[in-house]
C-alpha positions in Angstrom: -28.3 24.1 71.4 -25.7 21.3 70.7 -26.2 21.3 66.8 -25.4 25.0 66.8 -22.4 24.7 68.7 -21.4 22.1 67.2 -21.8 23.9 63.5 -20.1 26.8 64.5 -16.9 24.9 65.7 -16.6 23.1 62.5 -17.4 26.3 60.4 -14.1 27.8 62.2 -11.7 25.1 61.3 -10.1 25.1 58.1 -10.1 20.9 58.4 -13.9 20.8 58.0 -14.0 23.1 54.7 -16.3 21.4 52.1 -16.8 18.3 54.5 -19.7 19.3 56.3 -22.7 17.3 55.0 -25.8 17.7 56.8 -28.2 14.7 57.0 -32.0 15.1 57.7 -33.2 12.1 59.1 -36.9 13.3 60.1 -38.6 16.6 58.8 -37.4 19.4 60.7 -37.4 23.5 60.6 -33.1 23.3 59.7 -33.4 27.2 58.9 -34.0 28.0 62.7 -30.8 25.8 63.6 -28.6 28.0 61.5 -29.1 29.8 58.2 -26.0 28.6 57.3 -27.3 25.0 56.9 -29.5 26.2 53.9 -26.2 26.8 51.8 -24.9 23.2 52.1 -26.5 20.4 50.1 -28.5 18.5 52.7 -28.9 14.9 52.5 -32.3 13.7 52.9 -33.1 10.3 54.7 -36.6 10.9 55.2 -37.9 9.2 52.1 -35.8 5.8 52.0 -32.3 4.7 53.6 -30.9 3.5 50.2 -32.1 6.9 48.5 -30.2 8.9 51.2 -27.1 6.4 51.1 -27.2 7.0 47.9 -27.2 10.6 47.7 -24.5 10.7 50.3 -22.1 8.6 48.5 -22.5 10.7 45.0 -21.7 13.9 47.4 -18.7 12.4 48.1 -18.0 11.0 44.8 -18.1 7.2 45.8 -20.9 4.3 44.5 -23.4 3.0 46.2 -25.4 -0.1 45.8 -28.4 -1.5 47.8 -28.7 -5.1 48.8 
């Protein structure tokens, strides 16, 4: 319920345009949360933390080096 509310709020605010990046930290049916989520690039953290960070940083245009 809260994810839906937060997403609806963010989608209605111009300041969040092109700044919403959903993070997947455990498998779930995210399409049940909102049909809108599938239209965003979802960053998958279910594989490894380093891969998730690398994908997130790439989305932001920033380099990431694992330790």
